[in-house]
N, C-alpha and C positions, 0 to 999 in steps of 0.2 A: 841445600846445595844449589849453587847457581852457575850456569854456563853463559859466558858472554863472548859473542863473536866480535872480536875487535876489528876485523877487516871491514865489516859492514858499518861501523860507526861513522865512517866518512861518506857513506853513500846515501844517507837521507832516509826518510820514512817510507819511500816506495819499496825499498829492499827489505824483505820480511825476516831477516835474521836477527830477531829481537833476543834480549836476554831471556833465559828460561830457568825457572826453579824446579828442582826435582826432590822428591822424597828419597830417602836412602834406598839404593838398589842392592839387592842381595849379593853378597860376596864382594862388594866394592869397598868394604871398610873393615877395620879391626879395632877392637876395644881393649884398652888397657885395664888395669885393676882400679877400681874405685877406692879413693882414699878419703877418710873423714877429716874434716877441719874442726878446729876448736869452737867455731861459732855455730856448729851444728849443720853446716853445709857439707856437700861432698864434691870432690873433683873427679873427673873421668877424662882420660886422654883418649882421643879418637883419631885414628889415621884413615884417611880416605884416598883411594886411588882414582885417578881421573879417567882411566880407560873406558869403563862401562858408560860413564856419563857422556863422554865425547861421542861414543858410538850411538847412544840413544838420541843425542842432539842432532847428529847427522841424519838419522832416520826421521826425526820430527820435522826438520827443516828441508828434507829431501835434497840434501846437498852434502857432499863429503867435506868434513872438517878435520883438522888436526890440532893437537895441543900447541898452544903458543907459549904457555908457561915453561920455565926452565925445569921445574920439578914435576914429576909424574904423580906425586902424592903430597898431601898436606896433612899436618897434624894440628889439632886444636884441643884446648882443655875446656871441657864443658863443666858448668857448675850446677849442682842440684840444690835448688832452694825454692821455698814456697810451692812445693809439690811438682816442680817441673825442671827439666834440664835446659840450660840456655848458655849461649856464648856471651860473656860480659861485654857490654858496650856495642853489640852489633846483632841485628836480627838474622843476618846471614852467617851461618856457621862456616861455610866453605864457599870459595868461588874460584873457578878456573877460566882462564882466557883461552879461546880457541880462534883459529883463523881458517879462512877458506880461499880457494882460488878457482871460483866457478868459471867454466868455459862453456859457451853456448854456440850453436851453429847459427849462421846467418844464411838463410835459404833464399835463393833467387828462382822465381818462377818465370818461365818463358811466355806463358799466356798466349799460346798459339805459335810461338817460335821454338826452335830446337837448336842445339849445338851442332857442329859439323858431324859429330858421331851419334846424333839422334836423341840426346838427352833433353828432357823437358825441364829439368831443374839442375842447378849446381849449387854448391855451398862453400862457405869458408867458416873457420872456427876462430873465435876471439875470446879473450878473458873479459869477464864482466868488469866494467868500468875502465877497460883498456881502450886503446885506439883502434878503431875498425876502419879499414880502407874500403870504400864502396867499389865494387867491381865495375869496370867498363862492360858494356853489353857483350856477352858471349853467344847470343842467340841470333839466328837468321830466320827471317819470315818473308816469304816471297810477296812482293807487292806492297810492303809496308816499310816504314822507316822508324827506328827506335827513337823515342823522345826522352825516356828516363825511367826512374823507378818510383813506384807508389807503395805506401804502407798497406794498402788493401787492394784487392782485385778490382780494377775499374776505377781506382781512386786517382787523385791528382798527383802530378810529378812532385816528388820531394827531393830526390837525388838524381843527378845525371851521370854519375860515374867518376871515380877518382877522388871524391871527397874523403877527408879524414874526420871521423866523428867519434865521440865518446860512446862506447857500447854499453848503454844503460837503459833504464826504464823511461827516462825522459825522452830520448831520441827514438826508442823502440818500445812503445807502450806494451806492458804485459810481458816483457822479456824474462824477468826473473821468475814469473809464475809459469809461463809456458815452456821455459827452458830452451827457447829458441826464438829467433826473429825471422820475419819473412818479408821479402820485397817482391813486387810484381812489375813485370815489364809493361810499359805503356807504349802503344804503337799508334802510328798515324798512317792513313792510306797514302801510298806513293805509286800511282799508276800513270802519272803524266809528267811532263817536263822535258821529255826528249823524244826523238824519233829513232826507232830501230832501223839502222841502215839496210838491214836484210829484208825486213818485212814492210817497212814504211809505216808501221803502226806506232802509236804512242806507247811510251814506256816510262818507268820511273827514272828520276834523276838524283835520288838521295835526299830530296827536300820534301817535306810533307805537303800534300796537295792543298790542304786548307790554307797554306801560306802563299799560294801562288794563283795567278790568273793566267789562263791559257788561251791563245788565239791561234787557230789553225787556218792557214791561207790556202785557198784553192782557186783554180780558174773557173770562171762562170761558163766558159766554153771549153769543153774537154779537148776539142780538136786543136786548141792552141798549146797543149802540152802542160807540163807541171809548172807551178809557180815558185819563184824564189823571191823572198824567203817563204818557206813552207810552214814555219811555226814561230811563234813568239811567246816567250814566258816572262812574266813580271813577278818577282818575288817580293812579298810584302813584309814590312817591318811589323813587329809586335808591340802592343802597348804594355803598360805596367801590369795589366791583368793577364798577359799572354795571348790576347786576342789580336788578329791581324788588323792592321790599319788600312782601310780601303782608300785607294787613290785612283785618279784618272789615268788612263793609258794613252800614250802617244803611239799611234799605229805607224808602222813603217810606211813611208810616203811614196815609195817606188816599188813596183813589182816587175819582174821580168818573166817572160815565157818563151815561146818559140821565136826564132828570128823573124822580124817583120811585124811582131805584135807590139803594140804600144799601150802602156798602162794609162788608164783614164781615172778610175776611182774604185773604191771598195764598196761592195754591197754586203749587207747582212741578210742571209736568206735570199729572197727575191726582191727585197726592197732596197732602194739606194740608201747609202749612208756615207757621209763624208766625215763624221766624227763619231767616236764611240766612247761613252763613259762607262768604264768597267765597274762592276759590282762583284763582290766576293761570291763565288758559286759554292754550293755544297759540293764536297768532294764526291766525285762520281766518274763514270767512264766517258762521259761526253764532254767535248770542248765546244766553245763558241767557234763557229766557222764563219769566216769572211771570204767572200768571193770577189776577186778583182774583175772589173769590167775592162776587157781588152779588145782591141780591134786591129785589123790588118790594114 
């Protein structure tokens, strides 16, 4: 007896619903009367019901299957000759086709982020080899910006959200074995890029810090008041590897403070500087500070 999962035939070798042969299962068949032939052989009509074999195949493949054949039972005539019963012309006495419609969860991990109601994971369910739409980010994480989804915790971004992909072992390795797929949120630090109008402190602007260069402008003489502009942000393009492309920064050429103060030049720290070639900083809480030289 052989069971063949016809659904998996189109899915390739990675999907493990292979054909499987079974010895007769008790109470799955009935035998007719054996009849003698003139040549000394015997005929025996055997009727096999598919139900028990389909159930056992579902257990063996750890996936629910149903009969795809129109008939729930099949009959064959076996011939006894040379000391054994056989089906003339075929080594397989019976074969039933079955089909399956496996559905698996695609689980999204917040990796430090949570939904508005505090969940650390969310999930969707898709049919195997069906079309899965990747979720847009449902998680929030203070001080970070979402960059995309990785196949492993801490891995590289594979999806950014909104993609339609085939839900199979090729795009989600191990899916049919694990009975689920998992995606992990990839976050980047976002603590700079804007000034909080209430506190005057730096805050995130929705763009990853590693993609930006920050310049904070202050007065070298506090008695002259605050400086405008107070902050400058340069957002960098990414190369084909996803790394920021470092560029030179053009500083604002004019600063203003209290009435009667005139801008002379910028200083970095306590040393004069009239030009500043920016290099990409490691993401962190500190910005480069430039102090204008002002006089009355």
